[in-house]
All heavy atoms as an XYZ file, in Angstrom:
947
protein
N      14.303     -0.692      5.821
C      12.929     -1.049      5.521
C      12.030     -0.488      6.618
O      12.234     -0.762      7.793
C      12.808     -2.567      5.461
C      11.440     -3.096      5.183
S      10.937     -3.200      3.467
C      12.168     -4.255      2.752
N      11.058      0.320      6.243
C      10.066      0.825      7.188
C       9.103     -0.314      7.513
O       8.702     -1.065      6.627
C       9.270      1.984      6.582
C      10.092      3.220      6.344
C      10.538      3.540      5.068
C      10.432      4.062      7.393
C      11.306      4.675      4.848
C      11.193      5.199      7.180
C      11.622      5.498      5.899
O      12.372      6.623      5.681
N       8.721     -0.391      8.792
C       7.745     -1.394      9.228
C       6.731     -0.706     10.118
O       7.098      0.124     10.951
C       8.438     -2.514     10.008
C       9.417     -3.294      9.165
C      10.085     -4.390      9.949
C      11.054     -5.105      9.024
N      11.622     -6.287      9.603
N       5.459     -1.039      9.917
C       4.438     -0.410     10.728
C       3.057     -0.966     10.486
O       2.895     -2.048      9.904
N       2.064     -0.199     10.915
C       0.669     -0.591     10.793
C      -0.135      0.641     10.403
O       0.015      1.699     11.024
C       0.160     -1.155     12.121
C      -1.257     -1.695     12.098
C      -1.340     -2.998     12.870
C      -2.238     -0.692     12.654
N      -0.940      0.515      9.373
C      -1.797      1.591      8.898
C      -3.248      1.175      9.108
O      -3.620      0.043      8.791
C      -1.579      1.864      7.390
C      -0.182      2.388      7.116
C      -2.639      2.826      6.850
C       0.144      2.525      5.626
N      -4.053      2.100      9.615
C      -5.493      1.903      9.638
C      -6.003      2.484      8.318
O      -5.881      3.688      8.078
C      -6.152      2.622     10.834
C      -5.556      2.151     12.169
C      -7.671      2.433     10.796
C      -5.731      0.688     12.477
N      -6.537      1.631      7.462
C      -6.932      2.065      6.115
C      -7.905      3.242      6.163
O      -7.834      4.144      5.329
C      -7.543      0.907      5.333
C      -7.851      1.255      3.875
C      -8.342      0.066      3.090
C      -9.778     -0.233      3.202
N     -10.743      0.775      2.864
N      -8.760      3.282      7.150
C      -9.742      4.356      7.259
C      -9.098      5.712      7.579
O      -9.757      6.741      7.505
C     -10.796      3.995      8.317
C     -11.711      2.860      7.895
C     -11.068      1.457      7.922
O      -9.963      1.294      8.506
O     -11.661      0.538      7.344
N      -7.812      5.722      7.931
C      -7.106      6.976      8.218
C      -6.559      7.637      6.958
O      -5.998      8.730      7.023
C      -5.948      6.723      9.187
O      -4.890      6.017      8.546
N      -6.738      6.983      5.822
C      -6.155      7.467      4.574
C      -7.164      8.251      3.733
O      -8.282      7.801      3.532
C      -5.630      6.289      3.753
C      -4.568      5.419      4.416
C      -4.267      4.212      3.545
C      -3.313      6.229      4.706
N      -6.731      9.385      3.235
C      -7.540     10.116      2.260
C      -7.154      9.703      0.845
O      -7.916      9.901     -0.088
C      -7.369     11.622      2.429
O      -6.029     12.000      2.182
N      -5.965      9.128      0.705
C      -5.469      8.681     -0.597
C      -4.912      7.263     -0.445
O      -3.777      7.079      0.014
C      -4.387      9.632     -1.110
C      -3.839      9.238     -2.468
O      -4.311      8.224     -3.046
O      -2.929      9.923     -2.949
N      -5.729      6.285     -0.804
C      -5.338      4.884     -0.627
C      -4.239      4.441     -1.593
O      -3.681      3.360     -1.430
C      -6.554      3.979     -0.757
C      -7.539      4.164      0.377
C      -8.741      3.252      0.264
O      -8.755      2.336     -0.588
O      -9.696      3.464      1.042
N      -3.875      5.270     -2.566
C      -2.805      4.884     -3.485
C      -1.458      4.791     -2.761
O      -0.512      4.212     -3.297
C      -2.714      5.850     -4.673
O      -2.254      7.121     -4.268
N      -1.373      5.307     -1.522
C      -0.148      5.138     -0.729
C       0.141      3.656     -0.518
O       1.293      3.253     -0.360
C      -0.245      5.891      0.623
C       1.104      5.933      1.344
C      -1.291      5.268      1.532
C       2.150      6.768      0.689
N      -0.890      2.825     -0.569
C      -0.700      1.384     -0.384
C       0.088      0.755     -1.532
O       0.590     -0.359     -1.392
C      -2.053      0.692     -0.198
C      -2.836      1.135      1.044
C      -4.206      0.496      1.066
C      -2.061      0.842      2.316
N       0.234      1.480     -2.648
C       1.078      1.001     -3.745
C       2.546      0.966     -3.347
O       3.353      0.311     -4.004
C       0.928      1.894     -4.985
C      -0.453      1.803     -5.611
O      -1.167      0.805     -5.366
O      -0.820      2.748     -6.343
N       2.911      1.668     -2.263
C       4.299      1.758     -1.813
C       4.626      0.798     -0.675
O       5.695      0.901     -0.084
C       4.617      3.191     -1.358
C       4.492      4.188     -2.471
C       3.316      4.923     -2.644
C       5.536      4.393     -3.368
C       3.193      5.839     -3.675
C       5.418      5.304     -4.394
C       4.244      6.019     -4.547
O       4.129      6.923     -5.569
N       3.685     -0.103     -0.357
C       3.919     -1.026      0.756
C       3.808     -2.481      0.305
O       3.140     -2.794     -0.681
C       2.942     -0.788      1.936
C       3.021      0.651      2.416
C       1.527     -1.165      1.602
N       4.479     -3.318      1.065
C       4.299     -4.764      0.961
C       3.437     -5.146      2.160
O       3.846     -4.966      3.315
C       5.653     -5.479      1.008
C       5.529     -6.962      1.094
N       5.091     -7.739      0.047
C       5.759     -7.812      2.116
C       5.071     -9.000      0.422
N       5.464     -9.075      1.676
N       2.217     -5.626      1.891
C       1.273     -5.954      2.956
C       1.622     -7.310      3.554
O       1.732     -8.306      2.843
C      -0.175     -5.930      2.429
C      -0.533     -4.508      1.984
C      -1.146     -6.440      3.492
C      -1.876     -4.380      1.302
N       1.811     -7.319      4.878
C       2.160     -8.544      5.595
C       0.943     -9.208      6.233
O       0.887    -10.427      6.345
C       3.191     -8.236      6.689
C       4.487     -7.583      6.215
C       5.350     -7.199      7.415
C       5.246     -8.511      5.280
N      -0.033     -8.377      6.657
C      -1.196     -8.915      7.357
C      -2.321     -7.876      7.309
O      -2.051     -6.682      7.296
C      -0.849     -9.231      8.817
C      -1.933     -9.995      9.533
O      -2.510    -10.925      8.984
N      -2.212     -9.603     10.758
N      -3.556     -8.352      7.295
C      -4.722     -7.474      7.348
C      -5.682     -8.040      8.390
O      -5.951     -9.238      8.407
C      -5.431     -7.382      5.974
C      -6.677     -6.527      6.071
C      -4.490     -6.856      4.907
N      -6.177     -7.154      9.266
C      -7.153     -7.531     10.283
C      -8.280     -6.505     10.289
O      -8.062     -5.344      9.946
C      -6.520     -7.536     11.683
C      -5.395     -8.523     11.856
C      -4.745     -8.422     13.233
O      -5.233     -7.647     14.088
O      -3.746     -9.110     13.446
N      -9.455     -6.916     10.722
C     -10.575     -6.005     10.933
C     -10.760     -5.874     12.433
O     -10.887     -6.882     13.135
C     -11.879     -6.544     10.290
C     -11.691     -6.802      8.801
C     -13.039     -5.587     10.568
C     -11.416     -5.584      7.968
N     -10.750     -4.635     12.924
C     -10.912     -4.368     14.346
C     -12.251     -3.689     14.601
O     -12.590     -2.705     13.953
C      -9.820     -3.449     14.863
C      -8.424     -3.987     14.810
C      -8.028     -5.270     14.566
C      -7.230     -3.232     15.003
N      -6.664     -5.368     14.604
C      -6.147     -4.122     14.868
C      -6.973     -1.893     15.262
C      -4.827     -3.713     15.002
C      -5.659     -1.486     15.397
C      -4.602     -2.387     15.270
N     -13.009     -4.189     15.575
C     -14.231     -3.526     16.018
C     -13.827     -2.509     17.085
O     -13.090     -2.841     18.011
C     -15.212     -4.547     16.598
C     -16.532     -3.950     16.993
C     -17.476     -5.047     17.488
C     -18.812     -4.463     17.883
N     -19.712     -5.520     18.374
N     -14.296     -1.268     16.933
C     -13.895     -0.207     17.857
C     -15.118      0.468     18.452
O     -16.250      0.228     18.031
C     -13.045      0.868     17.138
O     -13.900      1.654     16.299
C     -11.941      0.236     16.317
N     -14.881      1.347     19.391
C     -15.926      2.192     19.970
C     -15.948      3.549     19.274
O     -16.673      4.449     19.678
C     -15.678      2.377     21.474
C     -15.720      1.081     22.257
C     -17.055      0.363     22.167
O     -18.107      1.041     22.199
O     -17.050     -0.872     22.055
N     -15.130      3.699     18.243
C     -14.985      4.965     17.533
C     -15.763      4.944     16.227
O     -16.470      4.004     15.925
C     -13.501      5.230     17.267
C     -12.701      5.312     18.543
O     -12.997      6.099     19.421
N     -11.681      4.473     18.659
N     -15.584      5.995     15.459
C     -16.142      6.053     14.108
C     -14.984      6.119     13.145
O     -14.062      6.903     13.360
C     -17.034      7.279     13.947
C     -18.293      7.158     14.758
C     -19.237      8.282     14.466
C     -20.483      8.112     15.326
N     -21.451      9.128     15.107
N     -14.979      5.345     12.109
C     -15.949      4.291     11.845
C     -15.834      3.162     12.872
O     -14.804      3.000     13.521
C     -15.584      3.804     10.442
C     -14.155      4.157     10.275
C     -13.919      5.385     11.092
N     -16.884      2.387     12.983
C     -16.948      1.330     13.998
C     -15.951      0.203     13.744
O     -15.459     -0.419     14.673
C     -18.366      0.783     14.055
C     -18.557     -0.219     15.156
C     -20.007     -0.241     15.571
N     -20.283     -1.329     16.455
C     -20.259     -1.214     17.786
N     -19.979     -0.072     18.337
N     -20.539     -2.253     18.537
N     -15.658     -0.059     12.484
C     -14.700     -1.115     12.132
C     -13.515     -0.491     11.416
O     -13.687      0.345     10.529
C     -15.366     -2.174     11.247
C     -16.445     -2.913     11.979
C     -17.768     -2.493     11.909
C     -16.141     -4.011     12.768
C     -18.758     -3.143     12.611
C     -17.130     -4.671     13.475
C     -18.432     -4.243     13.398
O     -19.415     -4.890     14.101
N     -12.321     -0.909     11.824
C     -11.088     -0.419     11.216
C     -10.383     -1.572     10.517
O     -10.373     -2.705     11.016
C     -10.152      0.154     12.253
C     -10.628      1.411     12.915
C     -11.738      2.131     12.636
C      -9.965      2.091     13.988
N     -11.829      3.220     13.456
C     -10.743      3.222     14.301
C      -8.811      1.851     14.709
C     -10.384      4.124     15.308
C      -8.449      2.747     15.704
C      -9.234      3.869     15.986
N      -9.773     -1.277      9.397
C      -8.969     -2.242      8.662
C      -7.504     -1.970      8.991
O      -6.957     -0.940      8.598
C      -9.202     -2.101      7.146
O     -10.604     -2.137      6.890
C      -8.493     -3.208      6.382
N      -6.886     -2.873      9.752
C      -5.497     -2.714     10.192
C      -4.578     -3.465      9.232
O      -4.714     -4.671      9.057
C      -5.333     -3.246     11.612
N      -3.649     -2.729      8.625
C      -2.740     -3.302      7.628
C      -1.314     -3.235      8.165
O      -0.756     -2.145      8.347
C      -2.834     -2.527      6.299
C      -4.264     -2.558      5.765
C      -1.833     -3.082      5.288
C      -4.510     -1.609      4.606
N      -0.729     -4.397      8.442
C       0.676     -4.471      8.825
C       1.487     -4.505      7.541
O       1.152     -5.257      6.622
C       0.944     -5.726      9.678
O       0.044     -5.718     10.800
C       2.376     -5.764     10.168
N       2.539     -3.693      7.475
C       3.243     -3.515      6.210
C       4.745     -3.313      6.386
O       5.239     -3.070      7.493
C       2.685     -2.286      5.475
C       3.062     -0.992      6.147
C       4.208     -0.306      5.763
C       2.300     -0.468      7.173
C       4.584      0.876      6.401
C       2.664      0.706      7.812
C       3.806      1.380      7.425
N       5.433     -3.367      5.250
C       6.822     -2.951      5.107
C       6.894     -2.076      3.860
O       6.111     -2.253      2.926
C       7.750     -4.150      4.896
C       7.850     -5.078      6.068
C       8.754     -6.272      5.780
O       8.949     -6.621      4.601
O       9.236     -6.859      6.758
N       7.851     -1.144      3.863
C       8.069     -0.312      2.683
C       9.555      0.010      2.577
O      10.188      0.353      3.575
C       7.275      0.991      2.756
O       7.568      1.794      1.625
N      10.077     -0.093      1.378
C      11.480      0.275      1.160
C      11.611      1.611      0.425
O      12.690      1.996      0.002
C      12.232     -0.829      0.419
C      11.644     -1.143     -0.940
O      10.684     -0.480     -1.361
O      12.162     -2.073     -1.589
N      10.511      2.341      0.304
C      10.519      3.655     -0.347
C      11.151      4.677      0.606
O      10.641      4.918      1.698
C       9.088      4.070     -0.692
C       9.027      5.338     -1.499
O       9.473      6.383     -0.979
O       8.531      5.304     -2.629
N      12.251      5.292      0.199
C      12.971      6.236      1.051
C      12.115      7.425      1.483
O      12.328      7.988      2.555
C      14.230      6.749      0.351
C      15.307      5.685      0.220
O      15.301      4.729      1.026
O      16.150      5.807     -0.683
N      11.163      7.820      0.684
C      10.318      8.979      0.973
C       8.958      8.584      1.560
O       8.041      9.395      1.614
C      10.115      9.806     -0.309
C      11.392     10.383     -0.879
S      12.233     11.494      0.276
C      11.050     12.810      0.413
N       8.837      7.336      2.005
C       7.551      6.847      2.478
C       6.931      7.703      3.591
O       5.743      8.045      3.508
C       7.641      5.380      2.900
C       6.304      4.810      3.250
C       5.366      4.545      2.267
C       5.969      4.555      4.569
C       4.114      4.036      2.583
C       4.722      4.040      4.891
C       3.796      3.780      3.900
N       7.670      8.096      4.641
C       7.029      8.909      5.684
C       6.417     10.201      5.147
O       5.298     10.570      5.530
C       8.172      9.200      6.670
C       9.107      8.050      6.483
C       9.050      7.755      5.003
N       7.123     10.884      4.266
C       6.622     12.133      3.697
C       5.391     11.884      2.812
O       4.404     12.627      2.869
C       7.719     12.832      2.898
C       8.853     13.375      3.759
C       9.846     12.321      4.251
O       9.833     11.157      3.751
O      10.623     12.639      5.162
N       5.447     10.833      2.003
C       4.306     10.489      1.154
C       3.093     10.121      2.009
O       1.968     10.536      1.716
C       4.660      9.331      0.222
C       5.650      9.690     -0.862
C       6.045      8.482     -1.686
C       7.058      8.857     -2.752
N       7.544      7.684     -3.493
N       3.327      9.349      3.055
C       2.238      8.930      3.934
C       1.603     10.139      4.626
O       0.381     10.215      4.746
C       2.751      7.925      4.965
C       1.738      7.395      5.973
C       0.556      6.736      5.281
C       2.421      6.423      6.925
N       2.413     11.106      5.051
C       1.860     12.282      5.746
C       0.910     13.062      4.846
O      -0.034     13.685      5.327
C       2.974     13.188      6.262
O       3.559     13.938      5.227
N       1.141     13.018      3.552
C       0.255     13.698      2.608
C      -1.006     12.879      2.313
O      -2.021     13.424      1.890
C       1.007     14.005      1.321
C       2.076     15.072      1.518
C       2.908     15.262      0.293
C       3.975     16.304      0.412
N       4.530     16.598      1.679
N      -0.937     11.560      2.549
C      -2.056     10.669      2.250
C      -3.010     10.473      3.432
O      -4.060      9.856      3.284
C      -1.536      9.304      1.804
N      -2.665     11.018      4.597
C      -3.497     10.857      5.789
C      -4.712     11.779      5.733
O      -4.644     12.866      5.167
C      -2.685     11.190      7.052
C      -1.446     10.339      7.268
S      -1.794      8.655      7.749
C      -2.547      8.904      9.339
N      -5.807     11.341      6.362
C      -7.007     12.180      6.474
C      -6.789     13.263      7.514
O      -6.127     13.047      8.521
C      -8.202     11.344      6.930
C      -8.864     10.558      5.862
C     -10.088      9.856      6.397
C     -10.731      9.016      5.319
N     -11.813      8.187      5.845
N      -7.398     14.402      7.263
C      -7.458     15.483      8.249
C      -8.633     15.171      9.167
O      -9.739     14.936      8.700
C      -7.685     16.812      7.542
C      -7.607     18.012      8.440
C      -6.195     18.451      8.724
O      -5.368     18.455      7.801
O      -5.919     18.778      9.888
N      -8.387     15.137     10.466
C      -9.455     14.859     11.418
C      -9.173     15.653     12.690
O      -8.309     15.285     13.478
C      -9.542     13.369     11.726
C     -10.737     13.020     12.588
O     -11.332     13.871     13.242
N     -11.088     11.754     12.607
N      -9.873     16.747     12.871
C      -9.652     17.626     14.035
C     -10.124     16.984     15.344
O      -9.537     17.223     16.391
C     -10.374     18.959     13.827
C      -9.952     19.692     12.590
C      -8.781     20.568     12.845
C      -8.529     21.447     11.637
N      -7.174     21.559     11.275
N     -11.196     16.179     15.287
C     -11.738     15.566     16.499
C     -10.825     14.491     17.061
O     -10.633     14.391     18.266
C     -13.113     14.962     16.216
C     -14.167     15.982     15.894
C     -15.479     15.331     15.505
O     -15.716     14.153     15.869
O     -16.272     15.998     14.828
N     -10.289     13.658     16.192
C      -9.416     12.572     16.611
C      -8.350     12.390     15.526
O      -8.543     11.606     14.604
C     -10.204     11.265     16.794
C      -9.350     10.124     17.316
S     -10.239      8.560     17.422
C     -10.266      8.044     15.718
N      -7.257     13.143     15.625
C      -6.241     13.038     14.569
C      -5.713     11.607     14.425
O      -5.374     10.954     15.406
C      -5.131     13.976     15.044
C      -5.790     14.914     15.996
C      -6.895     14.118     16.638
N      -5.703     11.154     13.183
C      -5.139      9.846     12.877
C      -3.622      9.959     12.867
O      -3.072     10.986     12.510
C      -5.575      9.404     11.490
C      -7.024      9.066     11.339
C      -7.987      9.876     10.810
C      -7.665      7.835     11.667
N      -9.197      9.216     10.798
C      -9.021      7.957     11.314
C      -7.227      6.640     12.218
C      -9.940      6.934     11.489
C      -8.146      5.615     12.407
C      -9.476      5.775     12.043
N      -2.959      8.887     13.250
C      -1.513      8.819     13.069
C      -1.114      7.391     12.756
O      -1.858      6.447     13.014
C      -0.742      9.366     14.277
C      -0.694      8.448     15.481
C       0.272      7.455     15.596
C      -1.613      8.586     16.514
C       0.325      6.621     16.700
C      -1.570      7.757     17.623
C      -0.594      6.782     17.703
O      -0.557      5.950     18.794
N       0.060      7.271     12.173
C       0.668      5.964     11.910
C       2.026      5.975     12.581
O       2.766      6.958     12.482
C       0.846      5.718     10.389
C       1.601      4.417     10.129
C      -0.505      5.707      9.689
N       2.350      4.901     13.298
C       3.712      4.803     13.801
C       4.419      3.698     13.035
O       3.840      2.665     12.717
C       3.751      4.589     15.318
C       3.359      3.202     15.770
O       2.145      2.962     15.921
O       4.261      2.376     15.983
N       5.657      3.981     12.670
C       6.473      3.010     11.962
C       7.907      3.169     12.417
O       8.249      4.138     13.104
C       6.346      3.174     10.443
C       6.518      4.555      9.856
C       7.676      4.565      8.889
C       5.247      4.912      9.112
N       8.734      2.215     12.078
C      10.133      2.282     12.494
C      11.044      1.820     11.365
O      10.626      1.100     10.455
C      10.361      1.432     13.746
O      10.022      0.082     13.493
N      12.277      2.298     11.460
C      13.313      1.907     10.506
C      14.670      2.194     11.149
O      14.906      3.317     11.613
C      13.180      2.684      9.200
C      14.271      2.365      8.187
C      14.122      3.197      6.920
C      15.260      2.886      5.966
N      15.193      3.725      4.765
N      15.516      1.194     11.200
C      16.893      1.357     11.676
C      16.997      2.065     13.024
O      17.811      2.974     13.196
C      17.738      2.109     10.638
C      17.857      1.353      9.340
O      17.789      0.131      9.303
N      18.008      2.081      8.253
N      16.164      1.685     13.993
C      16.233      2.253     15.329
C      15.599      3.622     15.476
O      15.739      4.259     16.526
N      14.897      4.079     14.454
C      14.190      5.357     14.510
C      12.691      5.081     14.479
O      12.213      4.305     13.658
C      14.556      6.279     13.313
C      16.063      6.501     13.238
C      13.794      7.602     13.395
C      16.653      7.275     14.384
N      11.953      5.707     15.391
C      10.493      5.610     15.424
C       9.939      6.855     14.745
O      10.346      7.971     15.032
C       9.997      5.545     16.866
C       8.488      5.499     17.014
C       7.854      4.294     16.388
C       7.776      3.150     17.335
N       6.975      2.044     16.782
N       9.017      6.640     13.812
C       8.350      7.722     13.078
C       6.890      7.748     13.487
O       6.233      6.705     13.508
C       8.424      7.481     11.571
C       9.821      7.537     11.017
C      10.673      6.439     11.109
C      10.300      8.677     10.391
C      11.952      6.487     10.601
C      11.586      8.738      9.870
C      12.408      7.631      9.985
O      13.681      7.676      9.490
N       6.394      8.937     13.788
C       4.978      9.148     14.063
C       4.487     10.074     12.954
O       4.957     11.215     12.839
C       4.737      9.767     15.451
C       5.411      8.922     16.548
C       3.243      9.944     15.708
C       4.932      7.490     16.655
N       3.566      9.568     12.138
C       3.117     10.282     10.946
C       1.677     10.746     11.146
O       0.792      9.936     11.404
C       3.179      9.367      9.697
C       4.510      8.607      9.603
C       2.865     10.166      8.437
C       5.733      9.449      9.473
N       1.471     12.047     11.039
C       0.138     12.648     11.048
C      -0.012     13.420      9.749
O       0.959     13.589      9.009
C      -0.023     13.606     12.228
C       0.022     12.970     13.617
C       1.379     13.128     14.237
C      -1.041     13.580     14.487
N      -1.203     13.900      9.471
C      -1.444     14.689      8.267
C      -0.434     15.843      8.203
O      -0.361     16.666      9.110
C      -2.883     15.229      8.260
C      -3.211     16.089      7.063
C      -3.255     15.266      5.807
C      -3.674     16.102      4.607
N      -3.599     15.352      3.368
N       0.412     15.838      7.167
C       1.419     16.869      6.909
C       2.445     17.039      8.027
O       3.048     18.093      8.159
C       0.759     18.213      6.596
C      -0.070     18.148      5.340
O       0.331     17.548      4.345
N      -1.245     18.746      5.368
N       2.646     16.000      8.833
C       3.636     16.034      9.909
C       4.378     14.709      9.985
O       3.748     13.653     10.080
C       2.960     16.272     11.269
C       2.545     17.695     11.464
O       3.340     18.527     11.855
N       1.281     17.990     11.175
N       5.701     14.774      9.950
C       6.552     13.606     10.147
C       7.384     13.884     11.392
O       8.257     14.754     11.385
C       7.471     13.349      8.931
C       8.403     12.180      9.208
C       6.649     13.104      7.668
N       7.092     13.175     12.467
C       7.822     13.314     13.725
C       8.673     12.068     13.899
O       8.267     10.980     13.493
C       6.841     13.464     14.885
C       5.745     14.520     14.713
C       4.743     14.425     15.852
C       6.340     15.905     14.607
N       9.840     12.208     14.515
C      10.676     11.024     14.702
C      11.585     11.199     15.907
O      11.865     12.317     16.333
C      11.491     10.729     13.448
C      12.462     11.798     13.044
C      13.139     11.418     11.744
C      14.100     12.511     11.299
N      14.799     12.136     10.077
N      12.001     10.049     16.436
C      12.957     10.036     17.538
C      13.726      8.726     17.516
O      13.290      7.736     16.923
C      12.249     10.242     18.886
C      11.314      9.128     19.298
C      11.767      8.051     20.067
C       9.969      9.138     18.927
C      10.913      7.030     20.446
C       9.112      8.135     19.307
C       9.581      7.086     20.075
O       8.733      6.068     20.445
N      14.872      8.739     18.169
C      15.685      7.540     18.293
C      15.042      6.652     19.352
O      14.804      7.102     20.482
C      17.124      7.903     18.709
O      17.648      8.852     17.770
C      18.016      6.675     18.751
N      14.756      5.403     18.996
C      14.147      4.472     19.945
C      15.061      4.338     21.160
O      16.267      4.125     21.024
C      13.885      3.106     19.278
C      12.799      3.273     18.201
C      13.471      2.053     20.309
C      12.552      2.052     17.347
N      14.488      4.505     22.349
C      15.246      4.437     23.594
C      15.672      5.798     24.125
O      16.100      5.908     25.269
N      15.532      6.860     23.330
C      15.889      8.208     23.765
C      14.653      8.868     24.373
O      13.769      9.351     23.653
C      16.435      9.023     22.597
C      16.935     10.388     23.020
O      16.294     11.087     23.799
N      18.089     10.769     22.499
N      14.590      8.882     25.703
C      13.398      9.363     26.412
C      13.111     10.835     26.137
O      11.948     11.231     26.010
C      13.549      9.113     27.910
N      14.143     11.660     26.041
C      13.936     13.101     25.807
C      13.346     13.348     24.417
O      12.418     14.152     24.266
C      15.248     13.858     25.979
N      13.870     12.668     23.413
C      13.336     12.823     22.054
C      11.893     12.328     21.984
O      11.035     12.974     21.364
C      14.196     12.059     21.041
C      15.558     12.662     20.795
C      16.383     11.848     19.813
O      15.865     10.881     19.202
O      17.575     12.178     19.645
N      11.619     11.190     22.623
C      10.259     10.651     22.619
C       9.302     11.610     23.313
O       8.189     11.856     22.825
C      10.218      9.277     23.296
C       8.838      8.655     23.296
C       8.827      7.267     23.912
C       7.443      6.650     23.845
N       7.410      5.295     24.417
N       9.721     12.189     24.439
C       8.876     13.136     25.163
C       8.540     14.345     24.290
O       7.406     14.836     24.314
C       9.557     13.581     26.458
N       9.508     14.817     23.503
C       9.265     15.957     22.608
C       8.242     15.591     21.537
O       7.364     16.399     21.199
C      10.570     16.419     21.983
N       8.321     14.369     21.003
C       7.356     13.917     19.995
C       5.974     13.780     20.617
O       4.975     14.212     20.030
C       7.830     12.601     19.334
C       6.716     11.962     18.525
C       9.050     12.859     18.454
N       5.894     13.228     21.806
C       4.607     13.102     22.498
C       4.008     14.484     22.753
O       2.805     14.697     22.544
C       4.757     12.292     23.802
C       4.990     10.812     23.462
C       3.538     12.458     24.707
C       5.306      9.934     24.651
N       4.822     15.428     23.169
C       4.354     16.792     23.403
C       3.777     17.388     22.113
O       2.701     17.990     22.121
C       5.504     17.639     23.930
S       5.033     19.330     24.320
N       4.473     17.188     20.995
C       4.000     17.709     19.714
C       2.685     17.030     19.309
O       1.775     17.685     18.792
C       5.069     17.524     18.636
C       4.669     18.060     17.292
C       4.495     19.568     17.305
N       4.104     20.027     15.976
C       3.151     20.914     15.744
N       2.512     21.488     16.746
N       2.838     21.248     14.518
N       2.574     15.723     19.560
C       1.328     15.013     19.258
C       0.167     15.595     20.054
O      -0.930     15.775     19.515
C       1.484     13.517     19.555
S       2.479     12.626     18.349
N       0.402     15.898     21.327
C      -0.642     16.528     22.139
C      -1.061     17.862     21.529
O      -2.251     18.175     21.454
C      -0.140     16.751     23.567
C      -0.090     15.514     24.403
C       0.310     15.841     25.837
N       0.493     14.635     26.598
C       1.649     14.248     27.157
N       2.726     15.011     27.083
N       1.714     13.119     27.820
N      -0.066     18.664     21.108
C      -0.353     19.960     20.490
C      -1.201     19.800     19.232
O      -2.025     20.657     18.917
C       0.948     20.680     20.131
C       1.744     21.161     21.317
C       3.121     21.658     20.932
O       3.489     21.649     19.728
O       3.863     22.059     21.854
N      -0.998     18.694     18.521
C      -1.741     18.436     17.290
C      -3.097     17.790     17.550
O      -3.838     17.506     16.619
C      -0.903     17.566     16.346
C       0.350     18.242     15.790
C       1.254     17.232     15.098
C      -0.029     19.379     14.840
N      -3.409     17.525     18.839
C      -4.736     17.042     19.209
C      -4.867     15.547     19.402
O      -5.977     15.044     19.571
N      -3.757     14.809     19.409
C      -3.827     13.362     19.622
C      -4.254     13.114     21.069
O      -3.697     13.696     22.009
C      -2.474     12.677     19.323
C      -2.538     11.182     19.641
C      -2.083     12.901     17.867
N      -5.258     12.263     21.243
C      -5.780     11.930     22.560
C      -4.702     11.235     23.401
O      -3.927     10.431     22.889
C      -6.995     11.006     22.398
C      -7.676     10.726     23.713
O      -8.578     11.490     24.091
O      -7.294      9.726     24.362
N      -4.709     11.539     24.681
C      -3.727     10.979     25.611
C      -3.684      9.447     25.558
O      -2.621      8.845     25.634
C      -4.048     11.457     27.032
C      -2.933     11.283     28.021
C      -1.740     12.189     27.771
O      -1.912     13.322     27.273
O      -0.612     11.744     28.071
N      -4.861      8.820     25.409
C      -4.921      7.351     25.367
C      -4.246      6.775     24.127
O      -3.928      5.595     24.090
C      -6.373      6.876     25.425
C      -7.062      7.171     26.744
C      -8.477      6.666     26.736
C      -9.310      7.607     25.903
N     -10.740      7.415     25.963
N      -4.024      7.614     23.116
C      -3.414      7.145     21.868
C      -1.893      7.301     21.856
O      -1.247      6.923     20.883
C      -4.009      7.907     20.686
C      -5.490      7.697     20.527
C      -5.831      6.253     20.215
O      -5.180      5.611     19.416
N      -6.860      5.740     20.867
N      -1.335      7.841     22.917
C       0.111      8.096     22.958
C       0.871      6.917     23.554
O       1.854      7.084     24.265
C       0.381      9.373     23.769
C      -0.281     10.638     23.223
C      -0.057     11.803     24.180
C       0.224     10.970     21.825
N       0.424      5.718     23.228
C       0.968      4.500     23.844
C       1.580      3.540     22.824
O       1.602      2.342     23.046
C      -0.127      3.791     24.626
C      -1.268      3.324     23.734
O      -1.329      3.744     22.557
O      -2.093      2.526     24.195
N       2.104      4.084     21.732
C       2.668      3.217     20.704
C       3.839      2.413     21.257
O       4.510      2.821     22.185
C       3.096      4.017     19.470
C       4.051      5.130     19.781
C       5.400      5.019     19.998
C       3.754      6.515     19.914
N       5.940      6.237     20.256
C       4.951      7.187     20.202
C       2.584      7.259     19.807
C       5.018      8.553     20.391
C       2.661      8.622     19.996
C       3.852      9.255     20.285
N       4.056      1.257     20.674
C       5.152      0.394     21.134
C       6.454      0.787     20.458
O       6.462      1.453     19.433
C       4.830     -1.069     20.836
O       4.766     -1.258     19.432
N       7.529      0.405     21.058
C       8.843      0.630     20.446
C       9.362     -0.711     20.021
O      10.142     -1.001     19.323
C       9.796      1.315     21.424
C       9.327      2.707     21.736
C      10.364      3.515     22.505
O      11.281      2.942     23.117
O      10.241      4.744     22.477
């Protein structure tokens, strides 16, 4: 079962939410645009969920959106048309994913996802 958190405003295709079981919804006030984000904590048992989600993400060159989720000890970082993953606890694999996120334009302050 995939578990994670999606910011609804990061989606270009909200029908991806048809593939999740919503556990919690919060509204976050931010210093970014949009000013308020809808944070959706979810689970999904769809085997192709990471790939589907990568296609449903918005393209944003200024501040690339990403979703982090996990399943069976694997951490997935999902950006528009990119599915990155590493084994939780494997520092070398995580460093490679962080490096790729930087290449894709993810701000340094955003590279702090939890494991």
